[in-house]
One Martini backbone bead per residue (centre of mass of N, CA, C, O) as a GRO file, in nm:
protein
  113
    1UNK     BB    1  -2.547   1.247  -1.245
    2UNK     BB    2  -2.475   1.015  -1.035
    3UNK     BB    3  -2.590   0.782  -0.804
    4UNK     BB    4  -2.361   0.598  -0.654
    5UNK     BB    5  -2.515   0.436  -0.433
    6UNK     BB    6  -2.729   0.322  -0.627
    7UNK     BB    7  -2.543   0.199  -0.834
    8UNK     BB    8  -2.393   0.004  -0.646
    9UNK     BB    9  -2.640  -0.157  -0.570
   10UNK     BB   10  -2.727  -0.237  -0.864
   11UNK     BB   11  -2.464  -0.374  -0.936
   12UNK     BB   12  -2.471  -0.590  -0.715
   13UNK     BB   13  -2.734  -0.715  -0.797
   14UNK     BB   14  -2.660  -0.788  -1.090
   15UNK     BB   15  -2.426  -0.974  -1.018
   16UNK     BB   16  -2.591  -1.167  -0.855
   17UNK     BB   17  -2.772  -1.262  -1.092
   18UNK     BB   18  -2.534  -1.365  -1.267
   19UNK     BB   19  -2.441  -1.576  -1.055
   20UNK     BB   20  -2.687  -1.763  -1.094
   21UNK     BB   21  -2.623  -1.827  -1.401
   22UNK     BB   22  -2.278  -1.795  -1.349
   23UNK     BB   23  -2.106  -1.915  -1.097
   24UNK     BB   24  -1.812  -1.985  -1.199
   25UNK     BB   25  -1.745  -1.707  -1.315
   26UNK     BB   26  -1.778  -1.557  -1.042
   27UNK     BB   27  -1.576  -1.719  -0.885
   28UNK     BB   28  -1.334  -1.650  -1.065
   29UNK     BB   29  -1.345  -1.345  -1.038
   30UNK     BB   30  -1.322  -1.335  -0.734
   31UNK     BB   31  -1.039  -1.467  -0.714
   32UNK     BB   32  -0.899  -1.250  -0.880
   33UNK     BB   33  -0.986  -0.997  -0.696
   34UNK     BB   34  -0.847  -1.151  -0.422
   35UNK     BB   35  -0.543  -1.211  -0.476
   36UNK     BB   36  -0.407  -0.953  -0.352
   37UNK     BB   37  -0.499  -1.021  -0.049
   38UNK     BB   38  -0.274  -1.260  -0.010
   39UNK     BB   39  -0.077  -1.032   0.023
   40UNK     BB   40   0.186  -0.779   0.156
   41UNK     BB   41   0.299  -0.564  -0.057
   42UNK     BB   42   0.012  -0.428  -0.050
   43UNK     BB   43  -0.206  -0.218   0.054
   44UNK     BB   44  -0.537  -0.129   0.054
   45UNK     BB   45  -0.497   0.160  -0.041
   46UNK     BB   46  -0.327   0.105  -0.289
   47UNK     BB   47  -0.528  -0.087  -0.432
   48UNK     BB   48  -0.750   0.131  -0.456
   49UNK     BB   49  -0.598   0.339  -0.620
   50UNK     BB   50  -0.553   0.154  -0.856
   51UNK     BB   51  -0.845   0.080  -0.910
   52UNK     BB   52  -0.934   0.377  -0.982
   53UNK     BB   53  -0.745   0.415  -1.219
   54UNK     BB   54  -0.845   0.172  -1.378
   55UNK     BB   55  -1.137   0.258  -1.402
   56UNK     BB   56  -1.081   0.490  -1.575
   57UNK     BB   57  -0.931   0.341  -1.816
   58UNK     BB   58  -1.192   0.133  -1.843
   59UNK     BB   59  -1.475   0.263  -1.790
   60UNK     BB   60  -1.589   0.170  -1.479
   61UNK     BB   61  -1.858   0.252  -1.288
   62UNK     BB   62  -1.868   0.010  -1.094
   63UNK     BB   63  -1.575   0.042  -0.993
   64UNK     BB   64  -1.601   0.327  -0.887
   65UNK     BB   65  -1.822   0.276  -0.677
   66UNK     BB   66  -1.684   0.052  -0.514
   67UNK     BB   67  -1.383   0.189  -0.477
   68UNK     BB   68  -1.463   0.443  -0.335
   69UNK     BB   69  -1.569   0.314  -0.084
   70UNK     BB   70  -1.319   0.144  -0.012
   71UNK     BB   71  -1.126   0.383   0.013
   72UNK     BB   72  -1.278   0.519   0.245
   73UNK     BB   73  -1.247   0.273   0.439
   74UNK     BB   74  -0.912   0.287   0.410
   75UNK     BB   75  -0.842   0.611   0.429
   76UNK     BB   76  -0.853   0.769   0.182
   77UNK     BB   77  -0.788   1.052   0.012
   78UNK     BB   78  -0.868   1.288  -0.213
   79UNK     BB   79  -0.576   1.357  -0.287
   80UNK     BB   80  -0.483   1.069  -0.353
   81UNK     BB   81  -0.686   1.021  -0.579
   82UNK     BB   82  -0.601   1.257  -0.760
   83UNK     BB   83  -0.313   1.145  -0.807
   84UNK     BB   84  -0.397   0.873  -0.929
   85UNK     BB   85  -0.558   1.008  -1.163
   86UNK     BB   86  -0.315   1.147  -1.292
   87UNK     BB   87  -0.201   0.876  -1.391
   88UNK     BB   88  -0.435   0.795  -1.570
   89UNK     BB   89  -0.425   1.040  -1.756
   90UNK     BB   90  -0.132   0.994  -1.856
   91UNK     BB   91  -0.184   0.711  -1.977
   92UNK     BB   92  -0.396   0.794  -2.178
   93UNK     BB   93  -0.213   0.998  -2.326
   94UNK     BB   94   0.015   0.801  -2.391
   95UNK     BB   95  -0.159   0.603  -2.550
   96UNK     BB   96  -0.237   0.803  -2.773
   97UNK     BB   97   0.046   0.860  -2.873
   98UNK     BB   98   0.126   0.573  -2.951
   99UNK     BB   99  -0.120   0.524  -3.144
  100UNK     BB  100  -0.056   0.758  -3.332
  101UNK     BB  101   0.194   0.618  -3.453
  102UNK     BB  102   0.026   0.380  -3.575
  103UNK     BB  103  -0.132   0.545  -3.771
  104UNK     BB  104   0.104   0.655  -3.938
  105UNK     BB  105   0.210   0.375  -4.014
  106UNK     BB  106  -0.050   0.275  -4.160
  107UNK     BB  107  -0.066   0.500  -4.364
  108UNK     BB  108   0.210   0.465  -4.498
  109UNK     BB  109   0.168   0.174  -4.588
  110UNK     BB  110  -0.080   0.228  -4.765
  111UNK     BB  111   0.065   0.438  -4.950
  112UNK     BB  112   0.319   0.243  -5.025
  113UNK     BB  113   0.156  -0.012  -5.165
   0.00000   0.00000   0.00000
């Protein structure tokens, strides 16, 4: 199991080092990540729950470590996180079902060619 606090610190350090090498890339990424904060349609708690669900679907440990802490600071509960993760799990399963249909289609096209 990861030590998420150490991992988060290492991730932020590594991103900082990358930023020194490609500052415009990190500047653009930062602008993209903060774009949602410029509106008032979703509150911080909701954005953090979405971020955690997306972190699971994209398998981003750095995102998990950073947004878990941000969710805690925003007052998100463990139960709310579990519910959001349930949505991520269902989307991953749904995606597998949809792509399974694509496999069958590709196989049949290859067979019938």
